C-alpha positions in Angstrom: -14.9 -20.4 29.4 -11.5 -19.6 30.4 -9.9 -15.8 30.9 -7.7 -16.2 28.3 -10.2 -17.6 25.5 -12.6 -14.8 27.0 -10.0 -12.4 26.4 -9.2 -13.4 23.1 -13.1 -13.4 22.2 -13.4 -10.0 23.6 -10.5 -8.6 21.2 -12.4 -9.9 18.3 -15.4 -8.0 19.0 -13.2 -4.6 17.4 -13.9 -5.9 14.1 -17.9 -5.4 14.7 -17.7 -1.7 14.5 -19.2 0.2 11.8 -16.7 2.2 10.8 -14.1 -1.2 11.1 -16.2 -2.9 8.7 -17.2 -0.3 6.2 -13.3 -0.4 5.4 -13.6 -3.4 3.4 -15.2 -1.4 0.6 -12.4 1.1 0.7 -9.9 -1.1 1.0 -11.1 -2.9 -2.1 -11.0 0.3 -4.1 -7.6 1.2 -3.1 -5.9 -2.4 -3.7 -7.5 -2.5 -7.1 -5.2 -0.6 -9.1 -1.6 -1.5 -7.8 -1.0 -5.1 -9.4 -2.6 -3.9 -12.5 0.4 -1.7 -13.0 3.0 -4.0 -11.0 2.4 -7.5 -10.7 -0.2 -8.0 -12.7 1.5 -5.9 -15.3 4.6 -7.5 -15.2 3.1 -11.0 -16.2 1.5 -9.5 -19.0 4.8 -8.3 -20.1 6.7 -11.2 -19.6 4.2 -13.5 -22.0 4.2 -10.5 -24.6 8.1 -11.5 -24.7 9.3 -8.0 -22.5 12.8 -8.9 -21.2 12.9 -9.2 -17.4 15.7 -6.0 -17.3 13.1 -4.2 -19.0 10.1 -5.5 -16.5 12.4 -4.6 -13.8 13.1 -1.1 -14.8 9.5 -0.7 -15.5 8.3 -1.1 -11.8 9.7 2.4 -11.5 6.2 3.1 -12.0 5.6 2.2 -8.4 7.6 5.3 -7.3 4.8 7.4 -7.8 3.6 5.8 -4.7 7.2 6.4 -2.8 6.6 10.4 -3.9 3.1 11.4 -3.1 4.1 13.0 0.0 5.1 15.6 -3.0 1.7 16.6 -3.2 0.1 15.1 -0.1 -0.3 18.9 1.4 -2.3 19.9 -1.5 -4.9 16.7 -0.6 -4.7 17.5 3.1 -5.5 21.3 2.6 -6.9 22.2 -1.1 -10.5 22.1 -1.9 -11.6 21.2 -5.5 -14.2 23.3 -7.2 -17.3 21.7 -6.7 -16.9 18.5 -5.4 -15.6 19.8 -1.9 -18.7 21.6 -1.2 -20.9 18.9 -2.2 -18.9 16.1 -0.7 -16.3 17.1 1.7 -12.3 16.9 1.6 -11.6 13.6 2.0 -14.6 12.3 -0.5 -13.7 15.2 -3.3 -10.3 13.8 -4.0 -11.3 10.5 -3.5 -13.8 10.8 -6.3 -11.3 12.5 -8.7 -8.9 10.2 -8.1 -11.3 6.6 -8.4 -12.4 8.3 -11.5 -9.1 8.9 -13.2 -8.2 5.6 -12.4 -11.1 3.9 -14.3 -10.1 5.9 -17.3 -6.3 5.2 -17.3 -6.9 1.8 -17.2 -9.5 1.6 -19.9 -6.1 3.3 -21.7 -3.7 0.7 -20.5 -6.1 -1.8 -21.8 -6.6 -0.3 -25.2 -2.7 -0.9 -25.9 -0.6 -3.4 -27.2 2.9 -3.4 -25.2 4.3 -5.2 -28.5 3.1 -2.3 -30.8 3.3 0.7 -28.2 5.5 0.3 -24.8 5.5 4.0 -24.7 1.7 4.7 -24.4 1.3 1.6 -22.1 4.1 3.4 -19.8 2.2 6.5 -19.9 -1.5 5.0 -18.9 0.2 3.1 -16.1 1.6 6.0 -14.8 -1.6 7.6 -14.9 -3.1 4.8 -12.7 -0.2 4.7 -10.3 0.0 8.7 -10.2 -4.2 8.8 -9.2 -4.0 5.6 -7.1 -1.4 7.0 -4.9 -3.7 10.3 -4.5 -6.5 8.1 -3.8 -4.1 6.3 -1.0 -3.3 9.8 0.3 -6.9 10.6 0.6 -8.4 7.2 2.3 -5.4 6.8 4.8 -6.4 10.7 6.3 -10.1 9.3 6.2 -9.0 6.0 8.0 -7.3 7.8 10.7 -9.8 10.6 11.2 -12.7 7.9 11.2 -12.2 6.5 14.3 -9.9 6.4 17.7 -6.6 5.3 18.0 -8.0 2.0 19.8 -9.4 1.4 16.5 -6.3 1.4 14.3 -5.4 -2.0 14.2 -8.7 -3.3 13.3 -9.4 -0.8 10.8 -5.8 -1.9 9.2 -6.9 -5.2 9.0 -10.5 -4.7 7.2 -8.6 -2.3 5.1 -6.0 -4.8 4.2 -9.3 -7.7 3.8 -10.8 -5.3 1.4 -7.5 -4.2 -0.2 -6.4 -8.0 -0.9 -10.0 -8.9 -2.2 -9.3 -6.2 -5.0 -5.8 -8.0 -5.5 -7.5 -10.9 -6.2 -9.6 -9.6 -8.8 -6.4 -7.6 -10.1 -4.0 -10.7 -10.1 -6.3 -13.8 -10.2 -9.5 -12.1 -12.0 -7.3 -10.5 -14.9 -5.5 -14.1 -15.3 -8.6 -16.1 -15.4 -10.8 -13.6 -17.7 -7.6 -13.3 -19.9 -7.7 -17.4 -19.8 -11.1 -17.7 -20.4 -11.4 -15.6 -23.7 -7.4 -17.0 -24.9 -8.0 -19.4 -28.0 -4.7 -20.8 -27.3 -1.3 -20.3 -24.5 0.9 -21.4 -26.9 1.1 -17.9 -28.4 0.9 -14.5 -27.2 -2.5 -12.6 -28.0 -3.2 -8.9 -26.9 -7.3 -9.3 -27.3 -7.7 -11.5 -23.9 -5.9 -8.8 -21.8 -7.6 -5.9 -23.3 -10.9 -7.7 -22.1 -9.1 -8.4 -18.7 -8.3 -4.8 -18.1 -11.5 -3.2 -19.2 -13.4 -5.6 -16.6 -11.0 -4.0 -13.9 -12.1 -0.2 -15.3 -15.2 -1.2 -14.8 -14.5 -2.6 -11.4 -13.6 0.7 -10.3 -17.7 1.5 -10.0 -17.2 -0.1 -6.2 -15.1 2.6 -5.0 -16.8 5.5 -6.9 -20.6 4.5 -5.5 -18.8 3.8 -1.9 -17.2 7.0 -1.7 -20.6 8.7 -2.8 -22.3 6.7 0.2 -20.2 7.2 3.3 -20.2 10.6 5.4 -16.9 12.7 5.9 -15.2 12.4 9.0 -15.8 15.5 11.2 -12.3 16.8 11.9 -11.9 20.6 11.9 -8.9 22.9 10.9 -7.4 22.7 14.4 -5.7 25.3 16.7 -2.3 23.9 15.9 -2.9 24.7 12.2 -4.5 28.3 13.1 -1.3 28.8 15.0 1.3 27.7 12.5 -0.4 29.9 10.1 -0.7 32.9 12.4 3.1 32.6 13.1 4.0 32.2 9.7 1.8 35.4 8.9 4.0 37.1 11.3 7.2 36.6 9.8 5.9 37.1 6.5 4.5 40.8 7.7 8.4 41.8 7.8 9.2 41.3 4.5 6.7 43.8 2.8 5.0 41.5 0.4 1.8 42.5 -1.3 -1.2 41.1 1.0 -2.1 38.0 -1.4 1.8 36.8 -1.8 1.5 36.7 2.0 -1.3 35.0 2.4 -0.3 32.6 0.1 2.9 32.1 1.5 1.6 31.5 4.8 -1.2 28.9 3.2 2.0 27.2 1.9 3.9 27.1 5.0 0.8 25.7 7.1 0.4 23.0 4.1 3.8 21.9 3.6 6.1 22.9 5.7 4.3 23.1 9.4 3.5 19.0 9.0 7.1 17.7 8.3 8.4 20.3 11.5 5.7 18.9 13.7 7.3 15.2 13.3 10.8 16.4 14.0 9.6 18.7 16.6 7.6 15.7 18.6 10.0 12.9 18.2 13.2 14.6 18.2 16.7 12.7 17.1 14.2 9.2 17.5 13.0 10.7 14.4 15.8 9.3 12.6 15.3 6.0 14.0 11.6 6.1 13.0 12.4 7.2 9.3 14.7 4.3 8.9 12.4 1.8 10.0 9.8 3.1 8.2 12.4 3.0 5.0 13.1 -0.5 5.4 10.1 -2.5 7.3 9.0 -3.9 4.1 11.9 -4.0 1.9 12.1 -8.0 1.8 8.8 -7.9 0.2 8.4 -5.2 -2.0 12.1 -6.1 -3.5 11.1 -9.6 -3.8 7.6 -9.0 -5.3 8.7 -7.4 -8.6 10.1 -10.9 -9.4 7.8 -13.1 -8.2 5.2 -13.2 -11.1 8.2 -13.6 -13.9 9.8 -16.3 -11.5 6.3 -18.5 -11.6 6.4 -18.2 -15.5 10.0 -19.1 -16.0 9.1 -22.2 -13.5 6.3 -23.1 -16.1 3.3 -22.4 -13.6 0.2 -22.0 -16.2 -2.0 -18.8 -15.6 -4.8 -20.4 -13.9 -2.2 -22.2 -11.5 -1.1 -18.8 -10.5 -4.2 -17.6 -10.5 -5.7 -20.2 -8.1 -2.8 -20.8 -6.0 -0.9 -17.3 -5.6 -3.7 -14.8 -6.6 -6.7 -16.2 -4.7 -5.5 -18.7 -2.4 -2.2 -16.4 -0.9 -4.7 -13.3 -0.8 -7.2 -15.5 1.4 -3.8 -16.6 3.6 -2.7 -13.0 3.7 -6.4 -11.7 5.0 -6.0 -14.3 7.6 -2.7 -12.8 8.8 -4.1 -9.1 8.6 -6.8 -10.5 11.1 -4.5 -12.3 13.5 -2.2 -9.3 13.0 -4.9 -6.6 13.9 -5.8 -9.1 17.3 -2.1 -9.4 18.1 -1.7 -5.7 17.8 -4.5 -5.2 20.4 -3.4 -8.2 22.9 0.4 -7.8 22.7 1.0 -4.0 21.4 2.1 -2.4 18.1 5.8 -3.1 18.3 5.6 -6.7 19.9 3.7 -7.6 16.7 5.9 -5.7 14.0 8.8 -7.4 15.5 7.1 -10.8 15.0 6.2 -9.5 11.3 9.9 -8.2 10.4 11.1 -11.6 11.4 8.4 -13.9 9.4 8.8 -11.7 6.4 12.3 -12.1 6.2 12.4 -15.7 7.0 9.8 -17.0 4.5 11.7 -15.7 1.5 13.8 -18.5 2.1 11.0 -20.8 1.3 11.1 -19.4 -2.9 14.9 -20.2 -2.6 13.6 -23.8 -2.0 11.2 -23.7 -4.3 13.8 -22.5 -6.9 15.1 -25.8 -7.1 12.1 -27.8 -7.2 10.8 -26.5 -10.9 7.0 -27.0 -11.2 5.8 -28.4 -8.3 2.2 -27.0 -7.1 2.6 -28.5 -3.6 5.7 -26.6 -2.9 3.8 -23.8 -4.1 1.2 -23.6 -2.3 3.3 -24.3 1.3 5.7 -21.6 0.1 2.7 -19.2 -0.2 0.8 -20.3 2.7 3.7 -19.1 5.0 5.0 -15.8 3.0 1.5 -14.3 2.9 0.4 -15.4 6.3 3.5 -13.7 7.7 2.8 -10.3 5.1 -0.7 -10.1 6.9 0.6 -9.7 10.5 3.6 -7.7 9.3 1.2 -5.1 7.3 -1.5 -4.8 10.3 1.2 -4.0 12.6 2.8 -1.6 10.7 -0.2 0.3 9.3 -1.2 0.6 13.1 2.1 1.6 13.6 2.2 4.2 10.6 -1.4 5.6 11.9 -0.4 5.9 15.6 2.4 8.5 14.8 0.5 11.2 12.8 -0.9 14.1 14.3 -4.2 14.8 13.7 -4.2 18.1 12.6 -1.8 16.8 9.4 -3.2 13.1 9.1 -3.2 13.1 5.1 0.4 14.8 4.8 2.4 13.1 7.9 1.0 9.7 6.6 1.6 10.2 3.2 5.2 11.0 4.1 5.9 8.0 6.0 4.2 5.3 3.4 6.6 7.3 0.8 9.1 6.9 2.7 8.2 3.0 3.6 8.8 2.5 -0.7 11.1 4.9 -2.1 14.0 2.8 -1.2 12.8 -0.7 -1.8 11.1 0.3 -5.1 14.4 1.9 -6.4 16.2 -1.3 -5.4 13.6 -3.7 -7.0 14.3 -1.8 -10.3 17.2 -3.9 -10.4 15.8 -7.3 -9.5 15.7 -8.2 -13.1 19.3 -7.3 -13.8 20.3 -9.3 -10.6 18.3 -12.9 -11.6 19.4 -12.6 -15.1 23.1 -12.3 -13.7 23.2 -14.6 -10.5 19.6 -16.6 -10.6 16.4 -16.9 -8.5 17.9 -18.6 -5.7 20.7 -16.1 -5.0 18.2 -13.3 -5.5 15.5 -14.7 -3.0 18.2 -15.3 -0.5 19.2 -11.7 -0.9 15.7 -10.3 -0.4 15.9 -12.0 2.8 19.2 -10.7 4.1 17.8 -7.1 3.6 15.4 -7.7 6.3 17.9 -8.2 9.4 18.3 -4.3 10.0 15.1 -3.9 10.3 15.0 -6.3 13.5 17.6 -4.1 14.8 15.5 -0.9 13.9 12.4 -2.1 15.2 14.1 -3.1 19.0 15.9 0.6 18.5 12.4 2.0 17.8 10.5 0.3 21.0 12.8 1.8 23.6 11.6 5.2 22.6 8.0 6.9 23.8 6.1 7.6 20.5 2.3 8.2 20.0 1.3 4.6 19.4 1.8 3.0 22.9 3.2 -1.0 23.2 0.3 -2.2 25.2 -2.6 -3.9 24.4 -5.9 -1.3 24.3 -9.3 -1.5 26.2 -12.0 -2.7 23.8 -15.3 -1.4 24.6 
């Protein structure tokens, strides 16, 4: 066996680590709610006759993920009565958020958007808020569970579970709805109710997993104690009562210190890092809002979209994620990050080509293959990059900040995607999303010039 082949086989051994394997079911729990309030919901709304511009605006529900940094300090530091004592910090918040997701999904299932779109939006917001909270706790758990050298593999297996859940939340929903739909010629609310109730039941996977896993042993660090001690010294000069002074010191340690730590560690390079985080996934996020309406308008049936885009496409994404994890181990985070950025922007142009072909299953398969494979590579590298930027003392808060910055601008722009398509058509829209990825290449290059906590070198795998 050649040395090169042996090296690649050795690199794949990272996926046999127990904690790495355990991220599959946790990733499933995280991935299930997302499409149910975004992509799959847009398919439901479009079939119900909701206007494209309204669907585009409703994608702003996803901004809940972009603002999760606002309450991430509470998830990082606040104990939940009884649950924290029984389960620990991370598992307590995981369990609470998973239960709320299940209840809110059942609420969505009980609402016909034609009859009461306002109630649908309310329940969808509840799902998004609870799902974002679950992400905060789960990201912290993932970062704390293993050493930095395994973060690329953790990201890949997390994505694998996440994408399997996306099959359930997209193709699974479409299949269930199609199976109980007496006729696809006209809109019927009952099939969608059945499908969404099934998704609410699927949250049991996350709930059971949370009850089984062990809490990572990460004590409050010396850095946190130091910061709170410094805050208490400053506040002592304000002549406040003891209870108020203690609360202000806690708020400083929970909400201000994590962001100050990031700025102090990276200095002026922090601006480059934040700009890269804000723009890295912009091509895919903006394009994704209109993908399902595009399939409907091109004449693809629910079964065709379920099989090709939601099942086969997800398999390609998982393949890309696994490849991305190995590439991160072999050539480093920054090089894989650059490759993912190039591929993500370029493959959006395939949708321009597809839009001129109408109902073409072969063309759809080819486009989905390239687009999802590149998305998997980019996501693995990006998650590993973000994980390496965090300080273990503030893992939940800092990672929530990064992932929020990642979504805010893309989600805001995506809200106008329906208006843009109505005015200029799908071809111009997909071309524009590809061009949005060009500044990312410059930012990856600039970020690669600095010495971040995430080192651009292959880690040794035991």
